[in-house]
VMD Tcl script that draws the C-alpha trace (Angstrom):
set ca {
  {-92.16 -93.08 -13.49}
  {-92.01 -88.79 -13.71}
  {-93.83 -88.89 -17.54}
  {-96.77 -90.62 -15.17}
  {-96.42 -87.86 -12.95}
  {-96.09 -84.84 -14.97}
  {-99.43 -86.27 -16.54}
  {-101.27 -86.64 -13.16}
  {-100.26 -83.40 -12.00}
  {-101.01 -81.83 -15.57}
  {-104.78 -83.15 -15.53}
  {-105.17 -81.79 -11.68}
  {-103.88 -78.32 -12.98}
  {-106.18 -78.27 -15.94}
  {-108.77 -79.52 -13.40}
  {-108.43 -77.05 -10.69}
  {-108.07 -74.05 -13.70}
  {-111.19 -75.47 -14.95}
  {-112.72 -75.31 -11.69}
  {-111.55 -71.58 -11.10}
  {-113.11 -70.13 -14.87}
  {-116.52 -71.89 -13.90}
  {-116.51 -70.35 -10.88}
  {-115.88 -66.75 -12.30}
  {-118.12 -67.31 -14.93}
  {-121.53 -67.25 -12.57}
  {-120.39 -64.30 -10.62}
  {-119.57 -62.06 -13.53}
  {-122.71 -61.37 -15.71}
  {-121.45 -60.32 -18.57}
  {-125.14 -60.07 -20.17}
  {-128.59 -59.60 -18.85}
  {-130.73 -60.99 -21.54}
  {-134.51 -60.73 -21.00}
  {-136.52 -63.93 -20.54}
  {-137.50 -65.59 -23.16}
  {-140.22 -67.79 -22.15}
  {-142.37 -64.34 -21.15}
  {-144.21 -63.07 -23.79}
  {-144.90 -59.13 -23.80}
  {-148.19 -58.15 -22.12}
  {-149.54 -56.70 -25.66}
  {-149.28 -57.78 -28.54}
  {-150.35 -55.74 -31.81}
  {-153.80 -56.55 -34.11}
  {-153.04 -56.60 -37.71}
  {-154.16 -53.34 -38.12}
  {-151.79 -51.84 -35.54}
  {-148.86 -53.85 -37.07}
  {-149.64 -52.31 -40.58}
  {-150.26 -48.69 -39.51}
  {-146.75 -48.96 -37.26}
  {-144.81 -50.53 -39.77}
  {-146.33 -47.55 -42.69}
  {-145.26 -45.25 -39.98}
  {-141.74 -46.42 -39.78}
  {-141.65 -46.75 -43.82}
  {-142.65 -43.49 -43.60}
  {-140.02 -42.21 -41.47}
  {-137.44 -44.01 -43.60}
  {-138.10 -41.95 -46.42}
  {-138.14 -38.53 -44.76}
  {-134.96 -39.45 -43.16}
  {-133.52 -40.31 -46.57}
  {-134.77 -37.07 -47.99}
  {-133.59 -35.13 -45.55}
  {-130.20 -36.41 -45.77}
  {-130.67 -36.22 -49.05}
  {-130.57 -31.97 -49.14}
  {-128.52 -32.05 -46.00}
  {-125.62 -33.67 -48.71}
  {-126.71 -31.39 -51.81}
  {-126.33 -28.79 -49.37}
  {-123.04 -29.61 -48.62}
  {-121.84 -30.15 -51.93}
  {-123.22 -26.70 -52.72}
  {-121.69 -24.84 -49.45}
  {-117.89 -26.92 -50.69}
  {-117.03 -25.17 -53.84}
  {-118.01 -21.66 -52.16}
  {-115.65 -22.20 -49.78}
  {-112.68 -22.72 -51.87}
}
mol new
graphics top color blue
foreach p $ca { graphics top sphere $p radius 0.5 }
foreach p [lrange $ca 0 end-1] q [lrange $ca 1 end] { graphics top cylinder $p $q radius 0.2 }
display resetview
């Protein structure tokens, strides 16, 4: 009789805990994600896409070149500091 009572108590307790967690998940909005059912108002044309991609590539290459110059300048300044 006692094992049955313990089993019932465990089931009731786990059910209550599950309901409490379910209620908390509804009230705590951890991430407000955008709706994927609505598309943006304006999509880029093929020409605009190509122009944007080339601008992004150019910006990346410029950034790499600037970073390389900064690294070389830091290496050159390092022996002078010693």
